[in-house]
C-alpha positions as CSV (number, residue, x, y, z in Angstrom):
1,X,-18.4,2.5,-34.5
2,X,-18.6,-0.8,-36.3
3,X,-18.5,-3.2,-33.0
4,X,-21.2,-0.7,-31.7
5,X,-23.5,-1.8,-34.8
6,X,-22.8,-5.2,-33.9
7,X,-23.8,-5.4,-31.0
8,X,-27.0,-3.5,-31.1
9,X,-28.0,-5.1,-34.1
10,X,-30.5,-7.9,-32.4
11,X,-31.9,-4.5,-31.0
12,X,-32.6,-2.7,-34.0
13,X,-33.9,-5.9,-35.8
14,X,-37.3,-5.8,-33.3
15,X,-37.8,-2.5,-35.6
16,X,-39.9,-2.4,-38.6
17,X,-38.6,1.3,-39.4
18,X,-35.2,1.5,-38.8
19,X,-34.4,3.3,-42.3
20,X,-36.8,5.7,-41.4
21,X,-34.9,6.8,-38.4
22,X,-33.5,10.3,-39.0
23,X,-29.3,10.0,-39.3
24,X,-28.8,13.0,-36.5
25,X,-31.5,11.3,-34.4
26,X,-30.2,7.8,-34.8
27,X,-26.4,9.2,-33.9
28,X,-27.2,11.3,-30.6
29,X,-28.9,8.2,-30.2
30,X,-25.8,5.9,-29.9
31,X,-24.1,8.5,-28.5
32,X,-26.6,8.3,-26.0
33,X,-25.8,4.5,-25.4
34,X,-22.5,5.2,-24.6
35,X,-23.1,7.3,-22.8
36,X,-25.5,5.3,-20.3
37,X,-23.5,2.2,-20.2
38,X,-20.7,4.4,-19.4
39,X,-23.4,5.7,-16.5
40,X,-22.2,9.4,-17.4
41,X,-26.0,9.8,-15.9
42,X,-25.9,13.6,-17.2
43,X,-24.1,13.0,-20.6
44,X,-27.0,10.6,-21.7
45,X,-29.6,12.0,-21.1
46,X,-29.3,14.8,-23.1
47,X,-28.1,12.6,-25.7
48,X,-31.3,11.1,-25.6
49,X,-33.3,13.9,-25.0
50,X,-31.9,15.3,-28.6
51,X,-33.0,12.4,-30.1
52,X,-36.8,12.2,-28.1
53,X,-38.0,11.2,-32.0
54,X,-37.3,7.9,-32.0
55,X,-40.4,7.5,-28.8
56,X,-42.8,6.0,-31.1
57,X,-40.4,4.5,-33.3
58,X,-37.3,2.2,-31.5
59,X,-38.5,-0.7,-28.7
60,X,-35.8,0.0,-26.5
61,X,-35.2,3.5,-26.9
62,X,-38.0,4.7,-24.4
63,X,-37.2,2.2,-21.8
64,X,-32.8,3.5,-21.6
65,X,-34.8,7.4,-22.5
66,X,-36.8,6.8,-19.2
67,X,-34.2,5.5,-17.4
68,X,-31.7,8.4,-17.7
69,X,-34.4,10.4,-16.7
70,X,-34.7,8.7,-13.3
71,X,-30.8,8.7,-12.3
72,X,-31.5,11.9,-13.4
73,X,-34.3,11.9,-10.4
74,X,-36.7,13.6,-12.2
75,X,-39.2,10.8,-12.0
76,X,-41.9,13.3,-12.6
77,X,-40.9,13.9,-15.6
78,X,-40.1,9.7,-16.7
79,X,-43.3,8.9,-15.1
80,X,-45.9,11.7,-17.9
81,X,-43.8,10.5,-20.7
82,X,-45.2,6.9,-19.7
83,X,-48.2,7.8,-19.1
84,X,-48.1,9.8,-22.7
85,X,-47.3,6.4,-24.4
86,X,-48.8,4.0,-21.7
87,X,-51.4,2.6,-25.2
88,X,-47.8,2.1,-27.2
89,X,-45.5,-0.9,-27.2
90,X,-42.5,0.8,-26.3
91,X,-43.8,1.3,-23.6
92,X,-44.3,-2.5,-22.5
93,X,-41.6,-2.8,-19.9
94,X,-41.0,-3.5,-15.9
95,X,-39.6,-0.2,-14.8
96,X,-43.2,1.3,-16.7
97,X,-45.3,0.2,-14.6
98,X,-43.7,0.5,-11.7
99,X,-43.6,3.9,-12.4
100,X,-47.2,3.4,-12.9
101,X,-47.7,1.8,-9.9
102,X,-46.1,4.0,-7.8
103,X,-47.6,7.5,-8.9
104,X,-51.0,6.0,-8.1
105,X,-49.8,4.4,-4.6
106,X,-48.4,8.4,-3.8
107,X,-52.5,9.3,-5.3
108,X,-54.2,6.5,-2.7
109,X,-55.4,4.9,-5.9
110,X,-54.3,1.1,-4.5
111,X,-57.0,-0.3,-7.2
112,X,-54.8,1.0,-10.0
113,X,-51.5,0.3,-8.0
114,X,-52.1,-3.3,-8.3
115,X,-53.3,-3.3,-11.5
116,X,-50.3,-2.2,-12.5
117,X,-48.4,-4.3,-10.9
118,X,-49.8,-7.6,-12.7
119,X,-49.2,-5.8,-15.9
120,X,-45.5,-5.8,-14.7
121,X,-45.3,-9.5,-14.1
122,X,-44.8,-10.4,-17.7
123,X,-41.0,-8.6,-17.7
124,X,-40.6,-10.1,-14.1
125,X,-40.2,-13.1,-14.7
126,X,-36.6,-14.2,-15.9
127,X,-35.7,-11.4,-12.9
128,X,-34.6,-12.8,-9.2
129,X,-34.6,-9.2,-7.9
130,X,-37.7,-8.4,-10.5
131,X,-39.5,-10.8,-8.9
132,X,-39.1,-9.8,-5.3
133,X,-40.4,-6.1,-5.7
134,X,-43.2,-7.3,-7.6
135,X,-44.5,-9.7,-5.0
136,X,-43.6,-7.3,-2.3
137,X,-45.3,-4.4,-3.4
138,X,-48.3,-7.2,-3.9
139,X,-48.3,-7.3,-0.3
140,X,-47.3,-4.0,0.6
141,X,-50.8,-3.2,-1.5
142,X,-52.8,-6.1,0.3
143,X,-52.1,-4.5,3.4
144,X,-52.9,-1.0,2.3
145,X,-55.8,-2.4,1.1
146,X,-57.1,-4.8,3.0
147,X,-56.0,-3.7,6.7
148,X,-54.4,-7.0,7.8
149,X,-51.3,-9.1,6.4
150,X,-51.6,-11.1,3.7
151,X,-52.0,-15.0,4.8
152,X,-50.5,-16.3,1.5
153,X,-47.4,-15.3,0.0
154,X,-44.3,-16.1,-0.9
155,X,-41.4,-15.8,0.9
156,X,-38.2,-14.2,0.5
157,X,-36.7,-14.9,3.9
158,X,-35.8,-11.7,5.8
159,X,-36.4,-9.3,3.1
160,X,-39.3,-10.8,4.1
161,X,-40.1,-10.1,7.0
162,X,-38.2,-6.6,7.2
163,X,-41.3,-6.4,4.8
164,X,-44.1,-7.2,7.2
165,X,-42.8,-5.9,10.1
166,X,-43.3,-2.2,8.7
167,X,-46.4,-3.6,7.4
168,X,-47.0,-4.7,11.2
169,X,-46.0,-1.2,12.4
170,X,-48.2,0.4,9.9
171,X,-51.4,-1.4,11.5
172,X,-50.0,-0.9,14.9
173,X,-50.2,-4.0,15.6
174,X,-49.1,-5.4,19.4
175,X,-46.2,-7.5,18.4
176,X,-44.8,-4.8,16.4
177,X,-42.2,-4.4,18.9
178,X,-41.0,-8.2,19.3
179,X,-40.5,-8.4,15.1
180,X,-38.1,-5.3,15.7
181,X,-36.5,-6.5,17.8
182,X,-35.9,-9.6,16.3
183,X,-34.8,-8.1,13.5
184,X,-32.0,-5.9,14.9
185,X,-31.1,-9.4,16.9
186,X,-31.5,-11.4,14.2
187,X,-27.2,-13.4,13.8
188,X,-28.1,-13.9,9.8
189,X,-26.6,-10.2,8.9
190,X,-26.2,-6.4,9.7
191,X,-29.2,-5.4,10.4
192,X,-28.4,-2.3,11.9
193,X,-29.6,-0.2,10.4
194,X,-33.6,-1.4,11.7
195,X,-33.0,0.1,15.4
196,X,-33.5,4.0,13.8
197,X,-36.8,2.2,13.1
198,X,-37.5,0.5,15.8
199,X,-36.0,3.8,17.8
200,X,-38.9,5.7,15.6
201,X,-42.0,2.9,16.7
202,X,-41.3,3.0,20.5
203,X,-40.9,7.4,19.8
204,X,-44.6,6.9,18.5
205,X,-45.8,5.0,21.3
206,X,-43.9,7.0,24.2
207,X,-41.7,4.4,25.4
208,X,-38.9,7.3,26.2
209,X,-37.4,4.7,28.4
210,X,-36.8,2.0,26.4
211,X,-35.4,4.6,23.9
212,X,-32.6,6.3,26.3
213,X,-32.1,2.6,27.2
214,X,-31.4,1.5,23.4
215,X,-29.2,5.0,22.4
216,X,-26.9,4.2,25.8
217,X,-25.8,1.2,24.9
218,X,-25.1,2.2,20.9
219,X,-21.0,2.2,20.5
220,X,-20.9,5.7,18.3
221,X,-17.8,5.2,17.0
222,X,-18.6,2.2,15.2
223,X,-22.4,2.9,14.5
224,X,-23.3,3.3,11.0
225,X,-24.2,6.7,10.1
226,X,-27.4,7.2,10.8
227,X,-27.6,5.3,14.0
228,X,-24.9,8.2,15.0
229,X,-27.6,11.2,14.1
230,X,-30.2,8.8,15.6
231,X,-28.3,8.9,18.6
232,X,-27.5,12.6,19.2
233,X,-31.1,13.5,18.4
234,X,-31.7,11.5,21.4
235,X,-28.8,12.1,23.3
236,X,-30.0,16.0,22.5
237,X,-34.1,15.6,23.2
238,X,-35.1,16.3,19.3
239,X,-38.1,13.2,19.9
240,X,-39.1,15.5,16.6
241,X,-36.5,14.3,13.9
242,X,-37.7,11.1,13.6
243,X,-41.2,12.1,12.1
244,X,-40.5,14.6,10.0
245,X,-38.4,11.8,8.2
246,X,-40.1,8.9,8.2
247,X,-43.5,7.5,9.4
248,X,-44.5,3.9,9.5
249,X,-48.6,4.7,9.3
250,X,-47.5,6.3,5.7
251,X,-47.4,3.8,3.3
252,X,-45.2,6.0,0.4
253,X,-42.2,5.8,3.6
254,X,-43.2,2.1,3.9
255,X,-42.4,1.1,0.2
256,X,-39.9,4.4,0.1
257,X,-38.0,1.8,2.6
258,X,-38.8,-0.9,0.2
259,X,-37.0,0.3,-2.5
260,X,-34.2,1.7,-0.2
261,X,-33.4,-1.6,0.6
262,X,-33.3,-3.2,-3.3
263,X,-31.4,-0.3,-3.4
264,X,-29.1,-1.6,-1.2
265,X,-29.2,-4.7,-2.4
266,X,-28.4,-4.1,-6.1
267,X,-25.2,-1.5,-5.0
268,X,-23.7,-4.8,-3.4
269,X,-23.9,-6.5,-7.0
270,X,-21.8,-3.4,-8.0
271,X,-25.3,-2.6,-10.4
272,X,-25.1,0.7,-9.5
273,X,-27.7,2.2,-12.5
274,X,-30.5,-0.2,-11.0
275,X,-29.0,1.0,-7.5
276,X,-29.3,4.7,-8.2
277,X,-32.9,4.5,-10.2
278,X,-34.8,2.3,-7.0
279,X,-32.7,5.2,-4.9
280,X,-34.1,7.6,-6.6
281,X,-37.9,6.6,-7.0
282,X,-36.9,5.7,-2.9
283,X,-36.5,9.2,-2.9
284,X,-39.8,9.9,-5.1
285,X,-41.7,8.7,-2.6
286,X,-40.2,9.8,0.8
287,X,-38.1,13.1,-0.4
288,X,-38.4,14.2,3.5
289,X,-35.5,11.2,4.3
290,X,-32.9,12.9,2.6
291,X,-29.8,11.1,4.6
292,X,-30.0,7.9,1.9
293,X,-28.6,10.3,-0.9
294,X,-26.1,8.8,0.8
295,X,-26.1,5.5,-0.9
296,X,-26.6,7.3,-4.3
297,X,-23.2,9.4,-3.4
298,X,-21.1,6.2,-2.5
299,X,-22.8,4.6,-5.8
300,X,-21.2,7.5,-7.5
301,X,-18.0,8.0,-6.1
302,X,-17.4,3.8,-7.2
303,X,-18.1,4.5,-10.3
304,X,-16.0,7.5,-10.6
305,X,-18.4,9.7,-10.9
306,X,-17.0,12.9,-9.1
307,X,-19.0,15.8,-10.3
308,X,-22.6,13.7,-9.9
309,X,-21.0,12.7,-6.2
310,X,-20.5,15.7,-5.4
311,X,-23.6,18.1,-6.3
312,X,-25.1,15.2,-3.9
313,X,-22.6,16.0,-1.0
314,X,-24.1,19.5,-0.9
315,X,-28.0,18.3,0.6
316,X,-25.8,17.2,3.9
317,X,-25.1,20.6,5.9
318,X,-24.5,21.4,9.5
319,X,-27.7,20.7,10.9
320,X,-26.9,17.6,10.9
321,X,-23.6,16.9,12.4
322,X,-22.8,13.6,11.3
323,X,-24.1,13.2,7.4
324,X,-22.5,16.6,7.3
325,X,-19.3,14.3,8.0
326,X,-20.0,12.4,5.9
327,X,-19.4,14.7,3.3
328,X,-16.2,16.4,4.3
329,X,-15.0,12.5,4.6
330,X,-16.5,11.8,0.5
331,X,-15.3,14.9,-0.8
332,X,-11.6,14.1,0.9
333,X,-11.6,10.9,-0.3
334,X,-12.6,12.3,-4.1
335,X,-9.5,14.4,-4.2
336,X,-7.3,11.4,-3.0
337,X,-8.8,9.7,-6.4
338,X,-7.7,12.7,-7.5
339,X,-4.2,11.8,-6.8
340,X,-4.5,15.0,-4.7
341,X,-3.4,13.7,-1.8
342,X,-1.3,16.5,0.3
343,X,-4.8,18.8,-0.9
344,X,-7.3,16.2,0.7
345,X,-5.5,16.0,3.5
346,X,-5.1,20.2,4.1
347,X,-9.4,19.6,3.0
348,X,-9.7,17.7,5.8
349,X,-8.2,19.0,8.2
350,X,-9.2,22.5,7.6
351,X,-13.2,21.3,8.3
352,X,-12.2,19.2,11.2
353,X,-9.8,22.2,12.8
354,X,-14.1,24.2,12.7
355,X,-15.8,21.3,14.7
356,X,-16.9,23.0,17.9
357,X,-16.5,19.3,20.7
358,X,-15.1,17.0,18.1
359,X,-16.9,13.4,19.0
360,X,-15.0,10.8,19.5
361,X,-16.0,9.6,15.5
362,X,-14.7,11.9,13.8
363,X,-11.1,11.9,16.0
364,X,-11.6,7.9,15.7
365,X,-11.5,8.7,11.8
366,X,-9.5,11.6,11.6
367,X,-7.2,9.3,13.1
368,X,-8.0,6.1,9.6
369,X,-8.4,8.7,7.5
370,X,-4.0,10.3,8.3
371,X,-3.5,5.9,9.1
372,X,-4.5,5.3,5.2
373,X,-2.4,8.7,3.7
374,X,0.6,7.2,5.9
375,X,0.5,10.4,8.3
376,X,1.5,7.6,11.2
377,X,2.4,10.0,14.0
378,X,-1.5,11.8,13.3
379,X,-2.5,9.1,13.5
380,X,-1.4,7.8,16.3
381,X,-2.5,11.2,18.2
382,X,-6.1,11.0,17.1
383,X,-6.2,7.8,18.5
384,X,-4.6,8.1,22.1
385,X,-6.6,11.1,22.3
386,X,-9.8,8.5,21.7
387,X,-8.6,5.5,24.0
388,X,-7.8,8.8,26.8
389,X,-11.3,9.6,26.2
390,X,-12.7,6.5,26.7
391,X,-13.1,4.0,30.0
392,X,-10.3,1.3,30.7
393,X,-13.6,-1.0,29.9
394,X,-14.3,0.2,27.1
395,X,-15.4,-2.4,24.2
396,X,-13.1,-0.4,21.2
397,X,-10.2,-0.8,23.3
398,X,-8.6,-3.6,21.5
399,X,-9.6,-2.4,18.1
400,X,-7.6,1.2,19.0
401,X,-4.8,0.0,20.2
402,X,-4.6,-2.5,16.9
403,X,-4.5,0.7,14.7
404,X,-2.2,2.9,16.8
405,X,-0.1,-0.2,17.7
406,X,0.4,-0.6,13.1
407,X,0.3,3.2,13.6
408,X,3.7,2.3,15.9
409,X,5.1,-0.2,13.5
410,X,5.2,1.4,10.1
411,X,7.2,3.7,12.2
412,X,9.6,1.9,13.1
413,X,8.6,1.9,16.4
414,X,7.8,-1.9,17.8
415,X,8.5,-1.2,21.4
416,X,5.1,0.4,20.8
417,X,3.8,-1.2,18.5
418,X,4.7,-4.6,20.2
419,X,2.8,-3.1,23.5
420,X,-0.1,-1.9,21.7
421,X,-0.4,-5.1,19.9
422,X,0.1,-7.7,23.4
423,X,-1.3,-5.8,25.7
424,X,-5.0,-5.7,22.9
425,X,-4.4,-9.1,23.1
426,X,-4.3,-10.1,26.8
427,X,-7.9,-8.6,26.2
428,X,-8.8,-10.1,23.1
429,X,-6.4,-13.1,22.8
430,X,-8.1,-15.1,19.7
431,X,-8.2,-11.8,17.8
432,X,-7.5,-13.2,14.1
433,X,-6.4,-9.7,12.7
434,X,-4.0,-8.9,16.0
435,X,-2.0,-11.8,16.1
436,X,-2.0,-11.6,12.2
437,X,-0.2,-8.1,12.2
438,X,1.6,-8.9,15.4
439,X,2.7,-12.1,13.9
440,X,3.7,-11.0,10.6
441,X,5.6,-7.8,12.6
442,X,7.8,-10.7,14.0
443,X,8.5,-12.4,11.0
444,X,9.4,-9.6,8.9
445,X,11.8,-8.9,12.0
446,X,13.1,-12.2,12.1
447,X,12.0,-12.1,16.1
448,X,10.3,-14.6,18.3
449,X,9.4,-16.9,14.8
450,X,8.6,-20.0,16.8
451,X,5.7,-18.0,18.7
452,X,4.5,-16.2,15.5
453,X,4.3,-19.5,13.8
454,X,1.6,-20.2,16.7
455,X,-0.1,-17.0,16.1
456,X,-0.6,-17.6,13.3
457,X,-2.1,-20.9,13.0
458,X,-4.7,-19.8,15.6
459,X,-5.3,-16.7,13.2
460,X,-5.8,-19.0,10.3
461,X,-7.6,-21.2,11.9
462,X,-10.2,-18.9,13.1
463,X,-9.7,-17.2,9.6
464,X,-9.6,-20.0,7.0
465,X,-10.3,-17.8,4.1
466,X,-8.3,-14.6,5.0
467,X,-6.5,-13.9,2.0
468,X,-3.7,-11.4,4.4
469,X,-4.2,-13.9,7.0
470,X,-3.0,-17.0,4.4
471,X,-1.0,-14.8,2.9
472,X,1.1,-14.9,6.2
473,X,0.8,-18.8,8.1
474,X,2.7,-19.0,4.5
475,X,4.9,-17.0,4.7
476,X,6.4,-17.9,7.9
477,X,6.5,-21.2,6.4
478,X,8.5,-19.7,3.8
479,X,11.1,-18.2,6.8
480,X,11.6,-21.6,8.3
481,X,12.1,-23.3,5.0
482,X,9.1,-25.0,4.8
483,X,8.6,-24.8,1.1
484,X,5.5,-27.7,1.0
485,X,3.3,-25.8,3.6
486,X,4.2,-22.0,1.7
487,X,3.3,-23.0,-1.6
488,X,-0.3,-23.8,-1.7
489,X,-0.6,-21.1,1.4
490,X,1.1,-18.4,-1.2
491,X,-1.2,-20.0,-4.4
492,X,-4.1,-19.9,-2.4
493,X,-3.8,-16.6,-1.2
494,X,-2.5,-14.8,-5.1
495,X,-5.8,-16.3,-6.3
496,X,-7.8,-14.2,-3.5
497,X,-6.1,-10.7,-4.1
498,X,-4.5,-11.3,-8.0
499,X,-4.0,-7.6,-7.6
500,X,-2.0,-7.7,-4.4
501,X,1.9,-7.2,-4.8
502,X,3.1,-8.2,-1.7
503,X,0.8,-11.0,-2.3
504,X,2.4,-12.3,-5.6
505,X,5.4,-10.8,-4.6
506,X,5.7,-13.8,-1.9
507,X,4.2,-16.0,-4.6
508,X,7.6,-15.6,-6.8
509,X,9.7,-16.3,-4.2
510,X,8.1,-18.9,-3.2
511,X,8.6,-20.3,-7.2
512,X,12.1,-19.4,-7.7
513,X,13.3,-21.7,-4.0
514,X,11.2,-24.7,-5.6
515,X,12.8,-23.6,-9.4
516,X,10.2,-22.6,-11.1
517,X,11.8,-19.4,-12.1
518,X,9.7,-18.4,-15.0
519,X,6.3,-18.3,-13.3
520,X,8.7,-16.5,-10.2
521,X,9.5,-13.4,-13.0
522,X,6.1,-14.4,-14.1
523,X,4.9,-13.2,-10.5
524,X,7.6,-10.6,-10.0
525,X,6.5,-9.0,-13.5
526,X,3.1,-8.5,-12.4
527,X,4.2,-6.8,-9.2
528,X,5.6,-4.1,-11.5
529,X,2.4,-3.3,-13.2
530,X,0.5,-2.9,-10.9
531,X,-0.8,0.5,-9.8
532,X,-0.1,-0.3,-5.8
533,X,3.4,-0.9,-5.7
534,X,5.7,1.2,-3.6
535,X,8.8,2.8,-4.8
536,X,10.9,0.6,-2.7
537,X,9.3,-3.0,-3.3
538,X,9.6,-2.2,-6.8
539,X,13.4,-1.8,-6.7
540,X,13.7,-5.0,-4.5
541,X,11.5,-6.2,-7.4
542,X,13.9,-5.3,-10.2
543,X,16.9,-6.6,-8.6
544,X,15.3,-9.8,-8.4
545,X,14.4,-9.6,-12.0
546,X,18.2,-9.2,-12.8
547,X,20.2,-11.0,-10.0
548,X,17.7,-13.7,-8.7
549,X,17.0,-13.6,-5.6
550,X,20.7,-14.5,-3.6
551,X,20.8,-10.6,-4.4
552,X,17.4,-9.2,-3.8
């Protein structure tokens, strides 16, 4: 508690009424801060609610309280609280003005939207994300008010291009299709999500032939969940499903999609709190697009908030096959995180068995699920079913052979493993990960060492920043007694993956060979303390620690 008080002292110094705080209110507020910082959203909301008498007194209280309400997905309530406190100094913060702007956006009062955005600017200057939000929302409002694209505006690269694409769709400009086409073919990143919106646009203008052509080209195994559901709608001629969730003629839908993009940016920085805030604001503007809630569930899952994750997952039912499958997988993954692997496997097998005619994406992902749980024979069976259902020229075949070959290797079936991996390489001879896997397997078996090193050097030339490939080639040099080449590579691998048991074990081995035995023991000891270290490795490490390498 002393640490918490010390940490909060600068905040309290802003208030002149500290001595007037009710002791119970203050205790609830502290509890709210702790729960909020620990990302326990429901608990923090309850604590903040019970200390609401501080609304008029404590500057940061209102901001934390409002954020907790947004995180609890009660955006209307958050707006009402800001509106009631609008004239008070403690309501002057960025999210407060954004809330009021969005409230007026829903009421089509664009002048007030613009006014509140202008008021938010002083609170955005020290935060890059907030500046992007401010500038982009201003650009959207200009389009809604003036009926044209703003000519002079700040450019945030691809983010600005995405926003302008949707703005042109809103204005029904002739070059909208070209903007979407250029966006989804941009090589700077993965913009596959926007294929869905391009298809939505094409449907709105009646270009069903192009819609079907694009859908036919979608690889259902590796497409994101939204595109998998999109492809299914098109195959079933359910074109009306698109407008049920989004229309680029609806300004709320457009801004909602922009806020979803902001939520993704925060999530990519592991800022799950702000990610969920902006995702709930997105949902407030466009509650029809409930598929976006999958990101909320993912954020809660990554933050180990499993109860909230499961509550969000209830939004996905059998009506939308791919999102229901996402729910089943995520519920099983939660069980795994709770160290209930047997229960997780039983759960997903039971749910899978009830799916009539499961598509190849489900079969493929069942293979991955079983492989991750070391159920290698089951994984092989699923991968084989998928391979046999595909055309022999399918682009997915090499990856499936790689996965099945890896499963055979884990079972010690090296004949079938080598057969699959070599066949995958015959199709994609320069695939770094297949080269790495096969070569490492040969090294471990002391088999075809020169060929293995040659393959690893090719893999390393292609993926010189991949820590697994760095470790593999370093280990290859170690096994051939080329310690001067091995040490810097294995050191680099352990720097990139400091918590990986195998990498630490390998680096300990090379240090021992270089007569740096104290350091070697340090890295071997690390292996014993890692959660991912299995029993066999712990046994081998214990022998190394007591007897050195010669008897390990």
